[in-house]
C-alpha positions as CSV (number, residue, x, y, z in Angstrom):
1,M,224.5,116.0,43.1
2,D,221.7,115.7,40.6
3,R,218.5,113.7,41.3
4,R,219.4,110.7,39.2
5,T,222.8,110.3,40.9
6,F,221.2,110.8,44.3
7,V,218.6,108.1,43.8
8,R,221.1,105.7,42.3
9,S,223.4,106.1,45.3
10,S,220.5,105.2,47.5
11,L,219.7,101.9,45.8
12,G,222.3,99.7,47.3
13,G,221.4,100.7,50.9
14,A,217.7,100.3,50.1
15,A,218.2,96.8,48.8
16,A,220.2,95.8,51.9
17,L,217.5,97.2,54.1
18,A,214.7,95.3,52.3
19,L,216.6,91.9,52.4
20,G,218.1,91.6,55.9
21,P,219.8,88.4,57.2
22,A,218.5,84.9,56.6
23,L,216.7,83.1,59.3
24,W,213.0,82.5,59.1
25,A,212.7,80.2,56.0
26,E,214.5,77.4,58.0
27,A,212.5,78.2,61.1
28,L,209.2,77.7,59.3
29,A,210.3,74.4,57.8
30,S,211.5,73.1,61.1
31,P,210.2,75.0,64.2
32,R,212.8,75.5,66.9
33,S,213.5,77.9,69.7
34,R,215.7,80.9,68.7
35,S,217.8,83.2,70.8
36,G,217.5,86.9,71.0
37,G,214.5,89.2,71.0
38,A,213.6,88.9,74.7
39,Y,213.8,92.5,75.8
40,G,212.5,92.0,79.3
41,P,209.5,93.4,81.2
42,L,208.0,96.8,80.3
43,G,208.6,99.6,82.7
44,E,206.3,102.5,83.8
45,P,205.2,105.0,81.1
46,D,208.0,107.5,80.2
47,A,207.4,111.2,79.6
48,N,205.9,110.4,76.2
49,G,203.5,107.8,77.7
50,I,205.3,104.8,76.3
51,R,206.2,101.7,78.4
52,L,209.6,100.3,77.3
53,P,212.0,97.6,78.4
54,E,215.2,98.6,80.3
55,G,217.8,100.3,78.0
56,F,215.2,101.8,75.6
57,T,214.2,105.4,75.2
58,S,211.5,107.3,73.2
59,R,211.0,110.7,71.6
60,V,208.3,112.4,69.6
61,V,209.5,113.2,66.1
62,A,206.2,114.7,64.7
63,R,202.7,115.7,65.8
64,S,199.9,115.8,63.2
65,G,198.6,119.3,62.6
66,L,201.8,121.0,63.9
67,P,205.1,122.0,62.2
68,V,207.9,119.5,62.3
69,G,210.7,121.0,64.3
70,L,212.1,124.1,62.6
71,T,211.2,122.9,59.1
72,G,207.8,124.7,59.0
73,Y,206.2,121.6,57.4
74,V,202.9,120.6,59.0
75,W,202.8,116.9,59.7
76,H,199.8,115.1,58.1
77,L,196.8,113.7,59.9
78,A,196.1,110.0,60.7
79,P,199.7,108.7,60.1
80,D,199.6,105.1,58.9
81,G,201.9,102.7,57.1
82,G,205.6,103.6,56.9
83,A,209.1,102.6,55.9
84,T,212.7,104.0,56.0
85,F,215.1,104.6,53.2
86,P,218.9,105.3,53.5
87,K,220.5,108.5,52.2
88,P,224.0,108.8,50.7
89,D,225.1,111.0,53.6
90,G,224.5,108.3,56.2
91,G,221.1,109.7,57.2
92,W,217.7,108.2,56.3
93,V,214.1,109.1,55.4
94,Y,211.0,107.9,57.2
95,V,207.9,107.8,55.0
96,S,204.4,107.8,56.4
97,N,201.0,107.6,54.8
98,S,198.0,109.7,55.7
99,E,194.7,107.7,56.1
100,V,192.3,110.5,55.6
101,P,189.9,110.9,52.6
102,V,190.5,113.2,49.6
103,V,193.7,114.7,51.0
104,G,195.5,111.6,52.1
105,G,198.8,111.1,50.4
106,A,202.1,110.6,52.3
107,G,204.8,112.7,54.0
108,A,208.4,112.2,54.9
109,L,210.9,113.0,57.7
110,S,214.5,113.4,56.7
111,F,217.2,112.6,59.3
112,G,220.8,113.4,59.3
113,P,223.6,110.9,60.2
114,D,223.3,112.0,63.8
115,G,219.6,111.2,63.9
116,E,218.4,114.8,64.0
117,I,215.6,115.9,61.7
118,V,216.9,118.1,58.9
119,D,213.8,118.3,56.7
120,A,210.1,117.3,56.3
121,Y,208.0,117.4,53.1
122,R,205.2,115.8,51.0
123,I,205.9,113.0,48.6
124,L,202.3,112.3,47.6
125,A,199.2,114.4,47.4
126,G,195.7,114.3,45.8
127,T,195.0,110.7,46.8
128,S,192.7,109.3,49.4
129,L,192.7,107.0,52.5
130,N,196.4,106.0,52.1
131,C,196.6,103.2,54.5
132,A,199.7,101.0,54.4
133,G,202.0,100.1,51.5
134,G,205.5,98.9,51.3
135,P,209.1,99.8,50.3
136,T,210.7,98.5,47.2
137,P,214.3,97.1,46.8
138,W,215.0,99.9,44.3
139,G,214.3,102.6,46.8
140,T,210.7,103.8,46.2
141,W,207.6,103.8,48.4
142,L,204.4,102.1,47.3
143,S,201.5,103.8,48.9
144,C,198.1,102.0,49.0
145,E,194.7,103.5,48.9
146,E,192.1,101.7,51.0
147,F,188.8,102.1,49.2
148,D,187.0,100.1,46.5
149,N,188.5,102.1,43.7
150,G,191.9,102.5,45.3
151,Q,195.2,102.2,43.5
152,V,198.8,101.8,44.4
153,W,201.1,104.9,43.9
154,E,204.8,104.7,43.5
155,C,206.6,107.6,45.2
156,D,210.2,108.8,45.6
157,P,210.9,109.1,49.3
158,H,213.4,111.8,48.7
159,G,210.8,114.0,47.0
160,F,212.5,114.4,43.6
161,A,210.7,112.1,41.1
162,P,207.0,112.5,40.4
163,R,204.5,110.0,41.9
164,L,202.9,107.5,39.6
165,P,199.7,105.5,39.8
166,I,200.2,101.8,39.1
167,P,196.8,100.4,37.9
168,A,198.4,97.1,36.9
169,L,198.6,96.3,40.6
170,G,194.8,96.2,40.6
171,V,192.0,98.6,41.6
172,F,190.5,97.5,44.9
173,S,190.7,98.3,48.6
174,H,194.5,98.0,48.9
175,E,196.2,97.7,52.3
176,A,199.8,96.7,52.0
177,V,202.4,95.4,49.5
178,A,205.7,93.5,49.8
179,V,208.3,92.9,47.2
180,D,210.2,89.6,46.7
181,P,213.5,90.8,45.1
182,L,214.7,87.2,44.3
183,G,211.5,86.0,42.7
184,Q,210.8,89.5,41.3
185,R,207.2,89.5,42.4
186,L,204.9,91.6,44.6
187,Y,202.4,90.4,47.2
188,L,199.4,92.4,48.2
189,T,196.7,92.4,50.9
190,E,193.1,93.6,50.6
191,D,191.3,95.1,53.6
192,K,187.8,93.6,53.3
193,P,186.0,90.9,55.4
194,D,186.2,88.7,52.3
195,G,189.4,90.2,50.9
196,R,192.0,88.2,48.9
197,F,195.7,87.8,48.9
198,Y,197.3,88.7,45.5
199,R,200.6,88.2,43.6
200,F,201.8,90.5,40.8
201,T,204.5,89.4,38.3
202,P,205.8,92.4,36.3
203,D,206.5,92.0,32.6
204,A,209.9,93.8,33.0
205,Y,210.9,93.9,36.7
206,P,211.3,96.4,38.4
207,T,209.0,98.4,36.1
208,L,205.5,97.9,37.4
209,T,203.4,99.4,34.6
210,S,202.3,96.0,33.2
211,G,202.3,92.4,34.3
212,V,200.0,89.6,35.6
213,L,197.9,90.0,38.8
214,E,196.9,86.7,40.4
215,V,194.9,85.7,43.4
216,A,195.7,83.0,45.9
217,V,193.9,79.6,46.1
218,V,194.8,77.8,49.3
219,G,194.4,74.0,49.3
220,D,195.3,71.1,51.5
221,R,198.1,71.6,54.1
222,G,198.4,75.2,53.1
223,A,199.5,74.5,49.5
224,V,199.0,77.7,47.5
225,S,198.2,78.0,43.8
226,W,197.7,81.2,41.8
227,V,195.0,82.1,39.3
228,P,195.1,85.2,37.1
229,V,192.5,87.9,37.9
230,P,190.5,88.5,34.6
231,N,190.0,92.2,35.2
232,P,192.5,93.8,37.6
233,Q,190.9,97.2,37.1
234,G,187.5,96.0,38.2
235,G,187.1,98.4,41.1
236,A,183.8,98.7,42.9
237,L,181.7,97.5,39.9
238,T,183.6,94.2,39.3
239,P,185.6,93.5,42.5
240,T,188.8,91.6,42.0
241,R,188.0,89.5,45.0
242,A,184.8,88.2,43.3
243,Q,186.3,87.4,39.9
244,V,187.8,84.0,40.8
245,P,185.2,82.1,42.8
246,A,187.7,79.4,43.9
247,S,190.1,82.0,45.4
248,T,190.5,82.0,49.2
249,A,189.0,84.7,51.4
250,F,191.0,86.4,54.1
251,D,189.2,88.3,56.8
252,G,190.6,91.9,56.7
253,G,194.1,91.8,55.2
254,E,196.4,94.2,56.9
255,G,200.2,94.5,57.0
256,C,202.5,92.7,54.7
257,W,206.3,92.3,54.8
258,Y,209.0,90.2,52.9
259,H,211.9,88.7,54.7
260,E,214.4,86.1,53.3
261,G,212.0,84.0,51.2
262,T,208.9,84.5,53.4
263,V,206.0,86.9,53.1
264,Y,204.3,87.7,56.4
265,F,200.9,89.3,56.5
266,T,198.1,89.8,59.0
267,T,194.3,89.5,59.0
268,K,192.5,91.6,61.6
269,G,189.1,89.9,61.4
270,D,190.5,86.7,62.9
271,N,193.6,88.1,64.6
272,R,196.0,85.9,62.7
273,V,199.6,86.3,61.5
274,W,200.3,84.3,58.3
275,A,203.6,83.2,56.7
276,L,203.9,82.3,53.1
277,D,207.0,80.2,52.3
278,I,207.6,81.3,48.7
279,R,209.9,78.5,47.7
280,R,207.6,75.8,48.9
281,S,204.5,77.8,48.0
282,R,202.9,76.9,51.4
283,L,201.0,79.1,53.8
284,S,201.0,78.6,57.5
285,I,199.6,80.4,60.6
286,L,202.4,82.0,62.6
287,Y,200.0,83.3,65.3
288,D,196.3,82.9,66.1
289,A,194.8,84.7,69.0
290,A,192.0,82.2,69.2
291,T,194.4,79.3,69.9
292,A,197.3,81.0,71.6
293,A,198.0,79.9,75.1
294,N,198.4,83.6,76.1
295,P,196.6,85.8,73.4
296,E,198.7,88.9,74.2
297,L,198.3,90.2,70.7
298,T,194.9,91.3,69.3
299,G,193.9,93.8,66.7
300,V,196.8,92.7,64.4
301,D,197.8,95.4,61.9
302,N,201.0,96.6,60.4
303,V,204.0,94.3,60.4
304,T,207.8,94.6,60.0
305,V,210.8,92.2,60.7
306,A,213.9,92.7,62.8
307,P,217.4,91.7,61.7
308,N,217.3,88.4,63.6
309,G,214.0,87.4,62.0
310,D,211.6,88.5,64.8
311,V,208.3,89.4,63.4
312,L,206.9,92.7,64.9
313,V,203.2,93.3,64.8
314,A,201.5,96.5,65.8
315,E,198.0,96.5,67.4
316,D,195.0,98.4,66.0
317,G,193.4,98.9,69.4
318,G,194.0,95.9,71.6
319,D,196.4,97.1,74.4
320,M,198.2,99.5,72.0
321,Q,201.3,97.4,71.9
322,I,203.9,96.3,69.4
323,C,204.6,92.6,69.9
324,V,207.2,90.1,68.8
325,V,205.6,87.0,67.4
326,R,207.4,83.7,67.3
327,D,206.4,80.0,67.4
328,G,202.7,80.9,68.0
329,T,203.3,83.2,70.9
330,A,203.4,87.0,71.2
331,S,205.2,89.2,73.7
332,P,205.1,93.0,73.9
333,I,208.2,95.2,73.3
334,L,206.4,98.5,73.9
335,Q,203.0,99.9,74.8
336,I,201.5,103.3,74.4
337,V,199.2,104.3,77.4
338,G,196.4,106.8,77.5
339,H,195.5,106.6,73.8
340,A,192.0,105.0,73.9
341,G,190.5,104.7,70.4
342,S,193.8,104.9,68.6
343,E,196.0,102.3,66.9
344,I,199.7,101.8,66.3
345,T,200.8,102.2,62.7
346,G,203.8,102.3,60.5
347,P,206.5,100.4,62.4
348,A,209.8,100.6,60.6
349,F,213.5,100.3,61.6
350,D,216.2,102.8,60.6
351,P,219.1,101.4,58.5
352,S,221.1,100.7,61.6
353,F,218.2,98.8,63.2
354,T,218.7,100.7,66.5
355,R,215.7,103.0,66.0
356,L,212.1,102.0,65.5
357,Y,209.6,104.5,64.1
358,F,205.8,104.2,64.5
359,S,202.7,106.3,65.1
360,S,199.7,106.5,67.3
361,Q,197.3,107.3,64.5
362,R,194.8,109.2,66.6
363,G,197.2,110.2,69.4
364,P,196.1,113.5,71.1
365,F,197.8,116.8,71.4
366,P,199.6,117.3,74.8
367,V,197.6,119.1,77.5
368,G,197.8,122.8,77.2
369,V,198.4,122.9,73.4
370,E,195.8,124.7,71.5
371,I,194.3,122.6,68.7
372,P,194.4,124.6,65.4
373,P,191.1,124.2,63.5
374,P,189.9,122.1,61.7
375,V,192.3,119.4,63.2
376,P,190.4,116.8,65.1
377,A,191.1,116.1,68.8
378,G,193.2,113.0,68.0
379,P,195.2,113.9,64.9
380,G,198.2,111.6,65.5
381,I,201.7,111.4,66.9
382,T,204.8,109.8,65.3
383,Y,207.5,108.4,67.6
384,E,211.1,107.1,67.6
385,V,212.2,104.4,70.0
386,S,216.0,103.7,70.4
387,G,217.7,100.8,72.0
388,P,219.4,97.4,71.6
389,F,216.9,95.7,69.3
390,A,217.6,92.1,68.6
391,G,220.2,91.8,65.8
392,S,221.2,95.4,65.8
393,P,224.9,96.1,65.7
394,P,226.8,96.8,69.0
395,R,227.5,100.4,69.8
396,G,230.6,101.7,67.8
397,R,230.0,99.2,65.0
398,R,227.0,100.9,63.2
């Protein structure tokens, strides 16, 4: 199978993975209680140091600075944002960024249909501080550089096509990006205390080489309007966030994810989870730690969405949890213990939604393992948690 046929075969599955079932648009317009997603209390830490609900199990799939299984490929340091992509053989690929300077980039783990790792490799090199990003409906990974002159890079998760910089998406401290396949637009967050929330409309979707970059202006009752950014390539000298004085500042934009007409994103400076209803062009706060009756979730960071519409948010610090957020409340579905000073990054479901991948960005090597220089003491660990996630198909029907 040649590269073009392989990638084309992946597109249908990738689009289905990006879209998912409908649910949240109606819930935002008319809040109501929803069934599912209550996994029960967390148990004691398992052998991997993870507290899980009953019926869930974990395994380590990669340790930074060490070879992945029998592949010989050394997993990158400081694993950050991630996503999964289906393969034609029934397997899938998990892509993960590396948030280190100069040699950041991104790597990939390739799984067979049985869930075993069959390969690991680089898909992006020569970039810096690759933080989060986002998958596209056409099956590529958009990797975001988090510094003032950072760009977005489009990568092939299967490692065949060359990676491409996309300066049309702006030159600034990028965090994450989400694609709306219906409106054919992209939404981007900026990790600065006075960062902005952006929208990009390609001239010829899905090609991203040219288009219009706009910045959000939030008015009364969350009404959002969009104003073009005069110089998207402004970088450190002419920051995009300063070019439209009327635009709305967001305190430390983090994860961003599209699901059925809604874009969810987080801001770490004020511990909020936001929801943009695209059709109504209205922005609302889904969770605010300052006003929550039980502020279980702090240090909000990467975000993804389960098949039933549950919004999953990973903690940067906090209690090292991944929490389900709904109707202004947050409840943990897992917790990593013994990783002080780390953060949870890159949550992403496999195509069956029965496995959740994520990393402890500065997770330590196990006791007794010699640290190969110059790897730091907390290089990172990437995990897989399996179990009956809300909305996942019953066993035997995957």
